[in-house]
N, C-alpha and C positions, 0 to 999 in steps of 0.2 A: 624381664618384659621386653618384647621386640621393640626395636627402634625403627621409625618410619621417616623417610624423607618425603617432602611434599613441595609442590609448586601450585600457586593459587593466584587469583586476582581479587582485588577488593571492589567495592561498589563503584569506584571511579575508573576501574580498569587498570589500576597500577599492579605491577607484578610483585609477588611476594614468594619467598622460599625459606625453608628451614627444616628442622628435624623435631620429632616428638616421640614419646613412648606411648604405646597403647597395647591392649590385649589382642586386637585384630585390626585388619585394614579398615573395616567398616567403622570401628570405634575411632580409628585415627581420622577418618573422614569426618566423623561427627565433631571431633575436636577442632578440626580446621574450620568447619562451618560455624562453630560457636565463637571462633575468633573473629567472625564477620567476613570471612573470605569465601570465595567459591572455589572449591578444590578442582584443579585441572589434572594433576597427576599425584597419586599417593602410592608409594612403593616401599616395601620393607628393605631396610638397609642391611647389607651383608658385608662383613669385615671392613667397617669404616667407610663404606661407599659414600661418595659425595652426593649432593643434590643432583638428580638427573638433569642433563642438559636437554631442554625441549623449548622450542620457540613458541612462547605463549601467543605471540602475534598470529601464528598459524592456527593454534587451537581456538582462539577467540575471534578469528577473522570471519568475514562475511563469505558465505558460500552461495552460489547461484541457485535459483529455484530449480533449474534443470538437474543439477547434481543432487539436490534434496529429493526430487521426484524419482531419480534413478535409484538412490539409496533406499527410498521407501518401497518402490516396486520390487527391487531385488530382494529386500528383506522379506517382503510378503510372499514372494515365490519360494524362497528357501524354507520359510516356516511352513508353508502349505505342503511342501515336499517331505515334511517330517524332520528337517534339520533342527537341532537344538539352537536356542537363541544365541548363546555364546559363540558357537561355531559359525552360525550365520553371520554374526557381526564380524568375525574374523575373516570370513570370505569377502565381505564388503570392503574391508580394509585392504585386502590384497588387490581388489579390483579398482580401488580409488586411484585416479590419475592425477588428482590435484593435491598439493601438499597440505592445504588447509583442511580439505575434506578428510584426507588420511589421518591427520592429527586429531580431528574431532571424532571420527569413527573409532579411533584407538582409545581416546578418553572415555567414550561411551562403553566400549567393550570392557575396559578395565573396571568401570563402575558396576556393570552388570555382573561380571565375574566376582567382584567383591561383595555382592549381595544387594546392590541397589536396584530398585525397580527401574525399568526402562524409561518410564514417563518422568521419573525424578531426575534421571541423568539427562534426558533431552531438555528438561526445563532449565538446566544450567546454561544452555546455549540459546538465549532468547533471540539473538539476531538470526539464527538459522531456523529454529523451530518456534513458530508463533504459539500463543496460548491455546488457540483452538486445536492445533495439531497435538499438543501435549495432552489436552483434555480428551481427545478421541483415543489416543494411545492408552491413557489411564483407564478409560471405559473398557477398552478391549482387553487389557490385562485383568481387570476386575471380573469381567464376564467370561473370560476364557476363550475369546475369539480374536486374539491379537492379529493373527495372519489375515483374517477377513477385514478387520478395520484398516490395517495397513494397505491392503489392496484398494479399499474404498478411498482412502486418503490419496493414494497415487492417482486414481482416476479423477478425483475431485480436483487435484492440483493441475492435472493435464487440461481439463476443461476450463479451469479458472485462467490458466495461462493463455489458452486460445481466445477467451473472451477479452482479456486485457490486451492481447495483441490486436484484436479488432478495434478496440477503443483507441489505441495508440496509432494504428494505421489511419483511422478516420480523422485524427487530429493533425496529421503531417501536413497536408496541403494548406489548411487554414493557418498553421504556424508559419509555413514558408511565406504565405501572402503577407502576414503581419510583419515578418522580418524585412521583406522587400519594401513594403510601404514605409516602414520606419527609416530604412536606409535612404530611400528616395527623398523623403521629407528632410532628413538631416542634411543631405547633399544640397538640396535647393536652398535651405535656410543658411547654410554656412559657406557655400561657394557661389551659387548662382545669384542670390538676392544681394549680397554685398556689392557685387560689380554693377548691378543695375542701380542700386541706391546711390552709388558714387556718381553715376551719370545724371541722375535726377537732381542731385545737389548742385552739380555744375550748371545745369540748365536753369535752376531757380524756379520760381513759381510755386503755387500751392498744389500739394499732392492730394489725391482723393483719400477719403477716410480709410478705405480698405487697404490701400497701399501703405498708408502710414502705420496701420496696425501690423502688417506683414514686415515692414522694415524695422519697426520697433522690436518685434519678436526676434528677428534675425540678429539685431544689435545685442539684445539681451543674451541670446545663446552664445554669441561670440565673446561677450564680456564675462558672463557668469556661467558659462557652460560647464566648467569643471565643478563649480559649487552645486549646480543643478544635478550633475552626475553623482557627486558625493551624497546629495540629499536623497536621490533615488536609491542608491546603494544602502544608505542608512535606513530608509523606509523598508527596504526589502529584508534586511537583517532584523529590524524591529518586528516586522510581520512574522518572520520565521520564528522569532523568540515567542511572540504572542501565540502562535499556533501550537507551541509546545505545551501550553497551559490548557486545562480542560475548558475554561471559559472561552478562550480564543478559538479552539476547535469547534465548540458548540455554536459560536457566533457564525463561523464560516459555513458550517453544515446547515444552519438555519437559513442563511442567505442563499445558499446553493439550492436548497429544496424549494425556496420561494421563487426562484428564477423560472420563468416559463420555458417549457421544453427540457431545459437542462435538469430541472428538479424532477421531472417525470423520468428521465433517463437514469438519474441516480437512484430513484426509488425502485425502478425496475431491476437495476443491477443488484440492489440489496435483496429484492424478492427472489431473484434467481439463486443467489448465494444461500439464502435462508432455506428455500425449498430443497435445494440439492443437498445441503448439509443435513437437514432434518430427515429427509428421505433416506440418505445414506446411513445415518445412525439407527433409525428405526428398523431398516432392513437388516442391520447387523445385530439386532436384538437388544439395543440399548433402551432402557425404560423411557417413557415419554418425557417425564420431567427433566431427567438428566440430559436427554437429547435436546430438549428446548433450551436448556441453559448453555450447552455447547454451541448450538446453532445461533443463539443470540450474539455470541462473540464473532461469528462469521459474517455478520451483516456489514460491518465496517463503517457504520454511521451511528454515533452515540444517540442522537435524537430518535432515530428509528429503533435503536436497540432498547430504548426506554419503554417504548410501547409494547415490545415483546416481553420485557420484564413484568409489566403490569398483567399481560396475558398469562404469564407463568403463574403469577399469584392467583389469578382466577381459576386456572386449571387445578391448582393445588386445593382450592376450596370446593372442587367438584364440578365446575362448569365445563362445558364441552370446548374442545380446541377451536372449533369454527366460531363459536360465540365469543370466545376470548379474543380472537384475532380481529374480529369485526370492529374493535374500538379504534383501529387505525386504518381509515379508508385510503390514506395516501400510500401506505405500504401494502395493505391487503384490500383491494377493491372488492365490491360485493360478489363479483363472479368468482373470485378466488375462494372466499369464505363459503360460498355455496358448494363449490367442488370439494372443499375440505369436509363440509358437513356430510355430503353423500359418501365420500371415502371413509369417514368414520363409521357410518351406518353399515357399510358393506365390508369393513375390515381390510380395506386395501389402501390404507393411508400412505404407507411407504412408497408403493408403486405409483399412486396418484401424484404424490409430491415430486417424484423423479420425472413423471411425464410433464407436470406443470413447469418444472425447471427447464426442460428442453423446449417446451412451447414458448415460454417467455424469453428464453435466450434468442430464439428466432425473431420474436417481436422486438427485442432490444436491438438486435442487429439492424432491423428495418428502421427503428427510431433513430439510431445513430446515423444511418445513411441519410435520413430526412434532415437531421440536424446539420450534418455537413453540407448537404445540398442547399440548405438555407444560409449557412454561414459563409459559403464561398461567394455567392453574388453580393451578400451584405458587405463583406470585407472589400470586394472589388468596388462596390459603390462608394464606401467610405474613403478608400484610397483615391479613387478618381475624383471624388468631391473635394478632398483636401488639396490634392495636386492641382486640380482645376481652379480652385479658389486662389491659390498662389499665383498661377499663371495669369488669371484674369486681373488680379490685383496689380501685377507688374506691367500689364499691357494697358491698363486704363490711362496712365499718364501719357503714353504714346498717342492714344486716340484723342486725348484732350489737346495735345500739341497740334495734331493734324487739323482739328477744328479751329484752333487759333490762327494757324497759317492760312486757312481758307477765308 
């Protein structure tokens, strides 16, 4: 019986290596999986060959979305040209310029050559290929239109990155204002105020209440600043830990959706992703129920995803899609469900969903601009109010002294 050498990672990411005997490479991979490991490399040993040297950090490393999009688009073009999947994967390996990408593409190629489905191989690299990506590839493999699905995924990723880029660009200026305001306040409270407070103590007399509050805050920061900083850092890590739990994520999502303007932007962003994904899948020939289940994962918000899950149950019971989606007015306003109803009647649901995704993407961009336009003066007002309060609080004793001199 052939001997195989393997390298794998466990659920915690620890590296494991060894040898085993099996009838075939696929059987060897099954044995590695049954051991609780995720196989990275399985190779038949020849003449006492040692475990192959491969950097697992490269195979399991994070790959940028740009490189994933390039891999997806390149694979789609090669398959559309009639190139077999194994050869197409081999070409993507040669064209990869990044060590981590080359290592992962090689592992995927070896899996496919060994008889594993492409979707199953992609599912091993959760940091690179999200569940919705794997689900779409699996649908394409089962339906026999893998090249079409891969092309649609690449287009979806491209538009998704453009939309995320707009969101990040819109948040740059408010973030800079917030950092500047925090820096100015810290400077005033730790450098400017202590010098004034020393002068006030030497002059004696009773200080105004506002001045006393500001001086007290400055003294507290100077005495307990490190403890405050440690508390803030502790709260940050505690929040990060809480957000890793389902309850914590749901609480944050619920608070975000309840926030005026911000909740609307989040809901519109989810609607764009849902319409684009569902339209892409239906246009590729995926059945409605399967397409809805995959599109639900693309929403990115568990609370809104739950409403789609209820809609899927209604569709399975025979209800129309438009009627099923109308239960969530926050995600699917009446105008959307009406357009979906007309599209169902005319048989153009996939095209109408893609048109709606483009329309709402433009609307989302407008809402983001409005949100930023409101956030900038609001931040300026808050920053000016805080700094102005400190300045007035420190000038009040001087005005009182002038009145006493008169």
